[in-house]
N, C-alpha and C positions, 0 to 999 in steps of 0.2 A: 592146743590152745593154752595160753598162759592163765593159770588158775590162781596166781598170786594176787591178793587183793591190792588194789591201787586206790590212792586218794581220789575222791570224786570232787568235781567242781560244780558249782551252781551257776545258773544263768543269773547274772547280777543286775539285769535291767531294772527290776523292781525289788531287789533283795536288800532292803534297807533295815538295819537292826537298831533297836533301842532297848534301854533297860526296862525290865518288867516293872509295871507300876509307875513309870515315869510319864506323867501326862504331857509335860512339855516335850519330852523326847518323842512321844507318840505323834504329837502335832507336827514337830519338825521333821519326822520321818516322812510324813505325807507331803510336807513342803518340799522335801528333797526330790519328790517325784514330779514337781511342776515342769521341769524340762521334758519329761516323758509325755505329760499331758499336752504340752504345747506342740511337741513334734507330731505325735500321733493324732491327737484330737484337733489341733489347730490347723497345721499346715496340710495334712492329708485331706481334711474336710474342705479346706480352702481351695485346694486344687480340684477336688471333685465337683464342687458346687459353684466356685467363683471363676476359676481359670484366669486370674489376674496376673499379668507379668510382674508387677511390683511384688506381689506376694510370693510368686514362684522364685524370683531371684533373692528375695528375703530368705526363703527356705534353703536355697542353694548356698547362700552365704553362711548360714548356720552349720551346714554340713562341712563346708570348707574350713570354718573355724574349728570344728571338732577334729578334722584331720591335722590341722596345725597343732592343736593341743596334744594329740597322740604322738606326733613327730617330736615335739619338744620333750614330752614325758620320757619317751624311749631313748632320747639323746642324752638328757640330763641324768635320768635314772635316780632321782631323789626318792628316798624311802618315805612311806607314810609314817605317821606317829605310832608309838608303841601300842596304842589301843587297837590297831588294825588286827592284832592277833586274835582278839576276842570277836572282831567283826568279820573275820575270814576275808580280809581285803588286802592282805600282804602280797598277793600275787600280781599286783599292779602298782605302778609308781604314782607319786602324789603331787609332783610339781610340774605344771600348775593345775589347780582344781578345775576339772572339766565342767562341773555343775556351775561354779561361779562364772567361768568363762562364757558358758551358754547363756546364762541369765543376763549378764552384763552386755553381751552382744545384742541380745533381744531388746533389752531396755534402751540401749543407745540407738539402735536402728529405728525402733518404734518412736522414740522421741524426735529423732531427726525427720521422720516421716510427718509427724505432727507439726513440727516447725515449718516444714515446706508445704503443708496442707495436702499431703498425698493420702488418699484413701480415707479421709475424715469427712464425716457429715455432722459431727458434733459441734456444739457451740464452744466458746472459749472455756467456760466453766467445766463442761464435761471433759474437754481435752486435758485440763489440769487434773481432774479426777483420774482419768486413765493413766496419765504420767505418774501420779502418786501411787496408783495400784501396782504397775509393773516394776517401778523402782523399789517399792516396799518389798515386793516378792523377791527381787534380786538380792536385796540386802539380807532378808530373812533366810533365803536359801544359802547364802554365803555363811551366815551365822550357824545354820543347821549343820553344815558339814564339819565345823569345828566342834560344836556341842556334842554331836553324835560320835565324834572321835575318828572321822574318816580323813581329816586333813588338819594341818597346822594353820595358824593365823597367816603365816607368810605364804603358804600355798594357796589359800583362798584369795588373798589380796593380789597375788600374781595372776591368778585366773581372772579376777575381776578387771584388773588393768589391761590384760591382753584382750579380753572380750570387748572392752570399751574401745580400744585402739583398732582392733580388727573390724568391729561393727561400724565405726566411723569411716574407716578406709573403704570398706565394701560399699557403704551407702554412697560415698563420693564416686566410686568406680561405676556403680550401677546407674546413677542419675547424671553423671557427666560424660562417661565414655559409652556405656551401653544404651542409654535412653534414646539417642538418635536412631538406633536400629530397631526400636520397638515396632514401628510400622512395618518394617521388612519382615520381622518375626511373625507379626499378625497375618500378613499376606502370604507367608510361605505355605507350602503344601502341608507340612507338619502342623504349623500354627492353625491353619484353617480346619484341619482334620481334628485337632484337639480343642478347637473353639477357644483358643487363648486370646486374651484381649488386654488392652490398657485403657483404664478410665482415669488415670492420674491427672489428665488435663481437664477433667470435668470438675467444677468447683463443688457441687453438691451431688455426689453419686447417688445417695439414697433418694433424693427428690427426683433426680433424672430417671432412675429406674422405676420409681413409683408412678411418675407421670406417663412413662411409656407403657407400663403394664396396664394402667387405666385406659389409655388410648386404645391399646390392642383389644381390651375387653369391650369397649364401646363399639369398635369396628366389627368385632365378632357378633355382638348383639344386633347391630344394624344389618349385618349380612343375613342373620337368621330371620329377622323380621321382614326382609324383602321377599 
């Protein structure tokens, strides 16, 4: 067995570093983890509890976007800034920023869903608040990658631009090319087994589900009283 010590690598999914005592850096380090929270907390729970085709294809689009990012990174092979030595991030390429690409894909797709009225039961004011929230998170995430030393300004802007373009393109593909096949997916053996559904044609999903839940409860109470 080879007993010569070798350099070890860390799992970098949540391995975000900042300067000790830097409160802004501490905050931005958490902001850098927003894509992880969205992926694991948002889309996994969405699939488990909602099974909406729009949400499923939204998540698939994010995965495709990240594959595109990795392909470009390994093709261009642009180095990260010199600060990556302290951050132990020099073993991966920097252009374009995957965090920025993820967040701008998410913000673009989410906003286009709102413009088309897909998956929203909010009023117009609440819709503006939601747009402001996720675009703010996207911009702050982009800033955090530069502030913490993981990327250059050019790298985060490249990621943001690519994320917006891929997000808009994927939204068009899903809702223009794939959407006519949603009923087929719903009625397929796998679709019925997984209970996937599409409610994007329902104007107020929250009220629709609320009314149906109340009606089912009343039917159950009536059956018990008979």
